[in-house]
N, C-alpha and C positions, 0 to 999 in steps of 0.2 A: 129864299132861303131862308132860312136861319141864322144860315154857316154864322160862328163871333154873338153873337146872341147871349145873353149871361144865364146861365140853366142854372136855374133855383130848385133847390124844395122842401116839404117839408112833409110833416110824419102827425099824423092828427088820430085818434078815435074817438071813435060813437057806438052811444048806447043805445037802446029798444026806446030810450025814451025823448032819444033827439037830441041829449045831450052831448057836447062835443069838446073834447079840449085840442088841444096843435099843445106837442108831445116836444116836439125843435121845427128849430128851421136849422138848413143846411146851404149853403150858397157855396156853387162850385167855382173853385178857382180858376179851372181852364175853361174855358167856351163854346159854344154848340158849336160840335164837329168832332170832340175827342169823349167816347163813350162813359155815363160815371162810372163806369168799376174801373177806366183808367186815368179817370179826369182826380187829381188830388181836390179835394173838399177843407172847406171849414166849419166850425159848427159855434158859436151862433152866428148866422153873417153881420160880418162887420163891415162890406161898405153899401149893404142896399137901406137906402132908405127906410125908417120906419113907417109912415104912409104905404108905401109897395108894399112892407110885409103886412099890413090888416089886410088890402088889398088882397093878397093873396090868399091869408088867412081867409075871407071870404068866399072864396070861389074852390078853395081847397071845401069850404062844411058847404055850399052848396053840391057841390059833386056828390059828397057822402052821405051826405040828405039824400039826392035823387037817386042814388044807386041803392038804397039801406044795407048799407054791410056796418057791419055788427061786430065792433072789433078799433084794430088800427090799418089805417090804409097809408099807401105811400102816396105823390103825385109831386110829380114833374113839371116845372114848368120853365119855358125859353121868354125872356124878357128885351127887347131891343132898348139899349138902354137913351139909344137918339129919342127915338120919339115914344117911346114908354108902352108903346103893344106888348101884351099877355097873351102868348102861348101855353095852352095844356097840351103838352107833350107826352106824358104815360101816368097811369095809372095802375098801382097796385094796390088790390086790396087787400089784401098778406098781410102776413110779419115777412117778408125781406131782407134780402143786403141791410137797405138801408136804415132797416126796422134796426137791423143791430145793433146798426153805429149807432144810431137814434139812440138809443136804448144801455147801449155802453157811453156815451155821452153825458144822457144829463140824468142815468142813473133811473133810470124807469123801465119797471120792464111791461114792454110792451105784448112780449106772448103771454106772461103768466096775466095779464088784468086783461088781455084778450079774450083765454079764457071763458075766465070770470064772467068777463061783458056774455059769450057765446052759450055760456050756463045757464044763463036767464038775470043775473044779478044784475045794477046801474050805476053809475061811477055815484052818485048820493048817500049808495047802499057802504063800498066801498073807505075805510079809514085814509086819511091820508093828514100827517103826522103834522103837515106847516097851515091847515087853514081847514083842515076840520072832516070832509070828505076831499074825492080825487074831483067832480067836477071843477073846481076852483082851481083846481093845477096851473102854472101857467111857468113857461119853463124857465130858471133862471141859474146862477153860478156865477163869481169871480174867478172865469179859468175860460182859456181857449181848447178847443180841441181843432186838431188835425187831422186828419186820412191820406192816410198817401199807399198807390197804389204798388205790389210788386210783381216786377214782372220775368223772364229767365229764358229768353232771349239766346245766352249762352249754349243755353241748353240743349236749341233746336239751330242744328247746321246750316239749313237753308231758309229759317227764321227770318220774314224783313222785320229792321226794329219800325215799327211805322206806326203810329195808331192815329184812329178811325175810329166808321158809330162800329166798328165788331168790336166788340173785350175784348183783352188781349192779355189783362195781370192777371194770374196765380196766386194771387190773397193778394192781401195789405196790411198795414200796421196802424193802429190810433195812436197818440201824442196827447198828451196834457199839458199845459206850461200859462203862464202868467200874463202870458203876451203873445200875443199871434210869431213873433220868429222863432219863443224859445219851443215853441211846441213843435214850426218849421222844423226848425235845424235836428229837437228830439225827434220826428218822425224817417227821419234821412239814415241815422245812427242808428234806428231800429230794426230797419229792412235786413241789418248783420247781413252786409254786401264787403264789408271791412270798410265803408265809408262812414267816416267820423265828422262829418258835413254838408253842403257845399260846394269848397272850395278846392280845391286841384285831385276830380275827380279823373280819371284815362288818363289823356294827356293835352287836354282841351284847352290848355291852358297855355303851355306850348304858340298853338296853334295864331295865327293873324288874327285881326276882327274882321276884317272878309271872308274869310272863312268862317270862324265861328255862325254869321251872321246867316250863310247860305246854309247853316246845318240846322237854321232857325226854320228855313222854308218848310217843311213836313216837321208835325209833330212826332217825337219820338220818347222813348225813356226816360234821353235821359235828355230833355228837355231842357228843364230849371237848371243843371250845373252848367251845361252850353251857353244862357244866358246870366246866370252869372262871372263864367269868366268873362262874355264880352260885354257886360258892365266895369267890370278891375279892368279892359282894355278901352275904355270909355264908351262904349256905347252908350247912346239916350234914352232916356223912360220913354217919351215920343214913338222913339225907330222900336223898338221893343213891342211897345204892345201894335205898331204899324205886322209886326210879325205875327205875335201870338194871339189877340186879342185877351192877352190876362190885362187885366185890370190895371190902370196906375201906380193905385195904392201897392200893389202887393210888388209891383218894382219898385218902387219907394223902398219899402221895406228888407227889399232882396239887395239894393242897394247900399240901405245903413248893416249893413251883414259888411259885404264886400270893404264899408269904409272903414269897420271897426278889426277888421281879422288883417286889412291893410297898417292900420295903426298899432299890432300885435306882431304883428311879423318886424317890426322893426327895431325891438327888444330883441330878436334873437339872438 
């Protein structure tokens, strides 16, 4: 089973001359088992070794060359962090939902460029402001992008708030920040559901730690908010990793937000 493995995505573009570029590297924070439409993710990849990113890029180029796609392709991988095994789980040889995210995150107009390539142009014939022509494109930027899903379980009386391999989100938000923590908090504020950050959502801050940990047994739309309050109540990073398979680095970042909020609360 690939349950709990890392889920990683690349957005690549190929032309008729077999020239290929990578537009964006996307790291899903939620592990395998949660649909990518419900999983929140970052661009660029924040915890993935450059060597692994290079491997994924080579696999992606081999795939698009083999299927002879002209234009953009989204390729999703599952990676076992314990053994290093990589499995291809999905290929979208078209402009997908992830392509729209990659375009907004990088400023690279994937749909427009794919149309030009389909019409007969090649990457070395399309101007690129940084390097001259587009076949020299590499993703760059001094910022972090976070995509966070928007759910509406409250509108459906009999709907169970449980996330799995079937997409439940009704939309998503994208935020940009200088750091992961800034972008993450901005994404929560952008949901327009009355929450201005991860803390004090619903009544989670009133629940004891053991009850919060029990709520984390199944992924839900409230998981990040429950984790935040669990950290406030003393849950450890390894405990939350065991429950969620969310990598310790991301949980450490959340813990730092909790500690900062606790410091600010002292001045109320």
